[in-house]
N, C-alpha and C positions, 0 to 999 in steps of 0.2 A: 328170530326176533319176536315173533308172536307168542311163542311159548314162554319166553321170559316175562313178557307183559302180563300174560294170564296168571303166572305164578305170583307175581307181585300184587296184581290186582285181586287175586283170590285169597290173600293173606292179610287183610287189613288189621286184624287183632295182634299180629306179630309186633307191630310198632308199639302198641299199648303195653304189651308184656315187657318189651325191652325197656320202655320208659319207666315202668314200675320198678324194675330191678335196678336200673341205673339211678333213679331218683332216690330210692331207699338208701343206697350206699352214699349218695351225695349228701342227703340230710343227716345221716349218722356222722359223716365227717364234719359237717358244719356244726352239729351239736358238740362234738368233741373239741373243736376249736373254741367255741364259746365257753365251754366248761374249763378248758385250760386257761383261757384269758381270765376267767373268774378266779381261778386259783392264784394266778400272778397278781391280780388286783388285791386279793386278800393278803398276800404276802407283803405287798407294799403298805397296806393299811396296818398290819401288825408291826411292821418296822417303824412306821410313824408313831404308833401308840407306844411302843417300847422307848422311842426317843423322847416322847413327851413325858412319860413316867420317869425316865432316868433324869431328865433335866429338872424335874420337880424334886426328886428325892436327893439330889446331890447338894441341895442348899441346906445349910446348917439349921437344925431345929425341925427337920421334917422326918417323917417315918413312912413305913410301907403303906399306911392308909392314904397318905397324900398322893403317892404314886398310883394307887388303885383308883382314887377319885379322878385323877387326870386321865387315866385310861378309860374309866367308865364314862367320862364326859365325851370321849372321842369315838370309841368303837361302836357302841349301839346306834349312834346316829348314822354310821356308815353301813349298817345292816349286818354287823358281825356280832353274834351272840355265842355264849357257851365257852368263852375264853377263860384262861387262867393266867395269873401273873406270879412270877417268882422274883424275889430280890436276892442277889448274891453280893456279899461284901468280901472282897479279896477271894473270890471263887468259893465262898462258903455261904450256904443259906443262912441268912440272918436278917434281923430288923435293921433297916438303914439308920435308925436313930443311934445304933451302937457304933457306927462308922466314925473313924477319926479323920481329921483333915488329911488329904492326899491319899486316902484309901480308894481302891477301885470299887465302884458300885456298878453292878450289872443288873438290868431289868430284862427279864425274859417274858415274852407273851406267847402263849400257845393256844391253838384252837383245833379241835378235831375236824377233819375234812368233811365228815358227815354233817357238821353244823353249818357249813357254808356252801355246800353244793346246791346247785339249782335243779339238778336232775334227781327226782326221788328214787330211792333204792339204789343209788350209784355207789355201791361198795366194791364192785369188781375191778374197776379201773383206777379209782382214787380211794385209797384208804390210808390211814395213819394220821399224823398230826403235823400241822404247820407251825413252825416256831421261828420267831425272830427275836433279836436281842440288841441292846444298846449298852455301851459301857462308857462311863465318864469318871473322873476323879472327884472325890468329895471336896467341897470348898472349905 
């Protein structure tokens, strides 16, 4: 029993090394969870922006610039920048002002993940583009 106590008592730095290794892995996992939550939050914001743009552009007498204005009023205040908007009329890229009554109008909003990530240089785990869309019929 004395030998065991001497070994444990003689290695006080072992606990420090073990903590350093475990805490590094723990903090990397926590940062990954935070980053994944950010991606999900941005997807929700893009979906709401597409919905707002689509609700604006389906009203008769509106055009793509009205949808862009609605999206511009929402996304930058939420901290999302570098996005693009596309309007499709009956699944063809067109200006919404050319849509007839009862045509399907789709607004797509996209943003590169590199524009919304909180971890600098994070191109290894998250790359690509986040895209959300909303479709309504023209009034």
